[in-house]
Phi, psi and omega in degrees: 000162182216140179251134184239137170223133167265146183284158187300318181299320181298318185283326179297320180296314180297324179277317190260328186071165172253021180265129192307310185290336173284320187293325174300315179298320184289324180289350175292334177296144175281169187298322183297319181290318178299321183290327179296320181285320188257314183051046173277091175212154184315317186259016184297152180266339187299311193237031174290155181308147184251127176264121183265121181273348176198148179300335179283355168291341193217077186282114184282346182211146175227165179304323185276157178296153182303148189218095173279186184302316183299315180301322174291308180310318183270353185296124177289339184278339190292158190243149176214148175295145178230161174308126183100334178227068185223028174244134168273115180262131174244126181252118177274145185234119177081185182287141170250010176126180189264339185269115187292320185297316184289322181296314179304316181294323180295310177304317185297322181276337164303311180297314180298316183291318180296320184286330175287320177295317182255055184314121177103356176246135181278138182242130182233142176254128176285167181296139183300148174238157171264165183295323179295328181294328178282331180070045187267164177278143183215167181199173165254136182293136185296324191264312188269343175061036177249159175286145175221146177252135173290127184296329180295329179298319178294315177304315179293321179294319185293322180300321177288329180271349186300124181295160179292333183262019183278133162282323176198164177227131180232145177255144174231148184206155173260013175263139179300153175244153177221145175273163182298144179050050175212141172284346192272204179221174174217138172296325189184168180210129182238156172226116185289323187285330175268353177060054180209162168194172178219139186223144183245137177250013183305314189276011171276359173291120179307333183265002186304322184268010181247168182283356178274354184305124183276358177268003179290140172251169182296133177300138182081357178305129180264137180248127168283144185298337181247013185261093177271013174295333180302339178271353175285118187069016181290143184301137170234138180304145174296142178278114177239172179299325181289322180295316181291322177299314183293320180294321181292324180291318182294313182299312184284330175297308185287330176290326177301329175294317179305321179292351183099006183272133174277179175298134180289145180229019181251296189233178173295126198196144179295340175274356172287113183294151182228141176258006186206139182294310188302327180282318178299324179304339180279340186281153180291174186251013173227183185278147170292164180305324178299308179288334175299313180300320177299307184296321179296322180291328177287317185264336180065042175275164168275121188300318184296314178304317181300309177305314185296318178293322174299313183289319178303317179303319185283327181293319181289335185266350190221050185292347181256016179229120180276085185243318181228144172229153175240116180243131177052037182069010179250146179276135183249171183292164174252133175295134183303330187280003173289342188297322181300319178297328185289320179301319180291321180292332178295346191282347181233165176282108185218129173302315178299316182293320180304303188289333171299306173305317184297320180290315186288326183272351185212310190293329173244007169063041167272138187276100180260128174256114183289335184255340186248125170263123183286129180264130183265340178229170177307120189287328188079352177283145184292150168273157181230134167234113176259124182245118184241101177285154185260125172059027178275137185266162179300321181282358183281350180260122183304329181291341173270327194219103184303337180291339182279128183239005193257010186236052185298327182290317178297319182296316176300322177297322175294320178295328177261001180225219179240132171251136187254124180278331190236061191242142194225141169287155182283349179203171178237044163209164197300292182303312177297324182296320185282318182298318179291326169304316190272349181246337190070019185228148178289165183302327176295343182261311186274347173101344183271106184241346175209175188290149171276157182245170181296342182259004181296132182276349184229204176180220179303123184312145191289338182278357178277134176264121183273163177302324178296322176295318182298314184287326177300320176295333178272018171080024181266146163280137181237148178207148168234129182234123175116210191286135174254296170065028178234022182112126176241359186262129173067222187296345187269000173301148178301332177300336185253012175241029176102355184264120179292328186221142178229134171220120181160179169270134194286348178214204187284151182282009174249015180257041176170156176281162177222167178275346181238056188303141182268197182277137176196162175240120344300156182296146175288148168244155182295167175301140178297149181256336185282156185278348183249117185304323184287349179277354183268146175283118185279138172252106186292346182270352180223195183231155181268006175267124185291152178292125185257148170252125186251145162242106188058239186257019186238134172286123183247351176198128181203106014272163185286146173268101188288335186285339175254002191294323183291320178296319182293322173299315185287327172304315177292324178299313176290330171300313178303312182300307184301314181292325178296326181297310187293333180282347182066021170264148170283155188231152177239122180228117181251117179248125182235082177302157173288326181306128016245034183276141174287153002287132180287128180210138180213163174302152187295341181291341179262350185287137180061031179259352185241149175290337177283002177086210185297322177303314179295321175302312179296322177300322179297320183287324176304312179302321176294325176298316180304315183300319177298314183293317177299319177300321175295316178298321184289348184271357182275113181287343171288349178045051188236031183241122169270127177247130179233120180253136177201174173253158184275328177192184184278180186289156184267087187300339179299340181270008169061233179295350176264022182231161180270193184244141172273005179070229185283348190274077189265348184061044191299326176303319180286318186292333172292342179258351180114156174086172179270152177242030179246238187307138179086355183250172172259015177281156182312322177296344178278327188235341179284123191230164174287146183208133173216141178240134189229118180201091183311143180061004173245306182268129183300138176290147173051048174249157176229135177254131175255013177292150174280108194226170188213154167300342174301321186295340181302319182303303178297319184296318182289320175299316180293321178292331181274006175056043173231191193242152177288146174303144180278175167065035171197161174250156191241150175257012189254143181257151166268105187254028178314311183294331174296312183304318183280003177073027183257352186201156175243026186292142180206191177287142165276336178215143170233157182238127183249113186288149169304130184229027174126331185283326185202152171075180181285137180305136173090329179309144179261101182235003173231130180229131178257127178228106190052243183265001183263145185226124183251134177241121171272339183218133172236160178175141182259144176285170176302126182269181179310311187275002179101349182284149180232127181293147180288152173278129186220130175274146178226109179221101014285163185291152162294139179227121180253143165260107187290340183300321180240013183215064176298336181277354181054054187263315187229111183288157175297147174288126180301343183269355184281155181295324179302315180293317187291332187282325186272330188305314181294324176304309190293324184290313186290325172296319182294314181298323181297318182285323176298322177293319185292323176293322182296328183253013181265165170284105180253165179238159174235126181279149175264117185252029181280162183237150174212130174299338175293337176289343181296132184285119183211115181289325180225091189303327189284348176276143188303321181241018180060043189286142176230157179296158174300161183312316187289317174304321179293319181292321176291351178268358177298142178263341174276140181270116182232125183245134169276113183267181183291333175255121177143170184288143179295000000 
């Protein structure tokens, strides 16, 4: 978390300005109104520090220019109601449900709220119209398979229908909207110059991004352009208190834009733009004092009277709740203990609950967080640190392979915790492996079957629920530091996938140039320095777009300094651990270092320290990072942090001496035929990874587990230990192995399925099955080896079957005529058929793997490599005063 406070002078300038005419206008207010407007007192609620649970809670920049009060006041584009044009008209479009009583109540309170919000302006609802009456263009979305109306069609209709006495006209609908020439969607679209807008509440349904959404239509269904019968009886989301609250925020936010107000960049405010519903839920439902001043200037209402009418409405609607009082025409304070009652009332659709929350969360500026319950004492819930090393081999851990000497801290961790001998990545390449870890589901279920690119427009499908999202709902502080590789564009960014804080490279460290390229084959070249691309010596093995480093959603360094990256990662990790402890929240920290992926780069202190060359030097640095994290963990006297280390897949043998070792898992059958048997393959070297769990006084020290386990199991186990529940309405490939960790059981998978990961076959298909000690291949193929050769792709029916108990090298398959082979083959066939049937009947997702050059992260598009100043220079250039306090994200 992060805490932001603006100084008093900055706020006074924004409120009052230093322009004479504005100061004179301000001085006309009486002291009581000024106090309501400013509340500059030590215990004031208007400008108290703001705790950010995620960077997306506080969008510091928007496409339009920043707008303080004077910029709004002096803008020639801003709109204000005038006599004869002072009514806000709202047009409902399409169905709002089947219950007339509920719809009438919903419409009534939208009107009541809007009139209180825009106090002094009349709000009128026009007679409802159907979609066919508008004659709009519509479609089925290619990806979400729900009905969508083109927003431009509605705006054309509203323009024709706009009454002469209208200040503005806005359309609202429960049908999803899309902009012209886009596969995507929009929540709404407004025109300041035309004084109109249209907004959809379709995506406020809690199930919208799940397979259970009732608005999905049959794939491949053809719609005639003039057949509006498809809208007859089409699903509309149920009207709940949450939908009402979100509707009110959207409606007033967008009408605020029609008044000429930009996105707010100062305090928690309904005008503070949001890219995610869960984050916008945390914001109050009214304006901050600065935006309130803008609206007051436009409408010319009396601020005290506006508060009074809001308070009176709440008082008349909440006669059984002693929350607010109005004495002698003055608004009084609200008791803080009223909040607990409000949370309970929010569970049902209730007018009393809605307006109570509206008052507390906005009208008098109490900071209500709809998703987070603040913890005042030590919770007792365990903390979790998951460390996922990149391209590390099973034999790169000294505790696994005596020839390895570079991992003393990891070896110590194994000695004081539990080492897993038969532990597997869920896939043998980056994105699918990470997606499965965070969802507990194989790629055929979660949709991620191969890697995303730097130009990918999407990522892990939005209806997949991540481990971070589950833990965040359980009141955990969450952070990811390092490689993400599950989508960086829009809602696919980690800040929108349950992580409060993100610091790292959004994909692999070889997906962009740097000024300090590390070791690789072929060798990397530095980023070009010249402003003309053709003057640069082109390297076909890399890209001239520099590698970006992100802190939340902002690029803070491009190109990244790889030599200092590991230290910065661990510094941020330790800061997060320390600050999460001070906040008294349990925490979930997911660390995904760039090590041991090429290009290999390390701090100079580790250079030339290993006999294994650059790879050994980098391995030493990774081990050093692990050691620092364990030191931070061991300062916790509660001893309540589980640290789980694993690899995302096996070593990348194509990189020769710059790759790790798989130890005894050499995949000899494949290497004898050509190609590599490690990363991207389904041989043991591709997916069997080193793994250690460390939890002092909980996990037995110096213990070893031979159970058949997977990174998939991290999902269910962590959720179980956090005493929360798996997300419903989907199936999982993950086991809860809590008892294994605690030394109480040797339970594991009876079968594991190793998806195709690039060496052969269709991405994600299950052609390799592990059943107890047996491993069957219906398809084989080697990845590119060090010398460039690639093994042939071969189908096997009947399958090759190896007994790993006595053939770890996968050298000699069982003879199909032997009793052993004949006994196990039917079991393997049945196991494979069962998993495929289970997936076919599950709620599965499909990832969008389309590309768009606009999705490539670039801080300065006109610069040849998108170069940006270093982090410190960037921070110094900020105009807002932002301080990193003791409680908050690092």
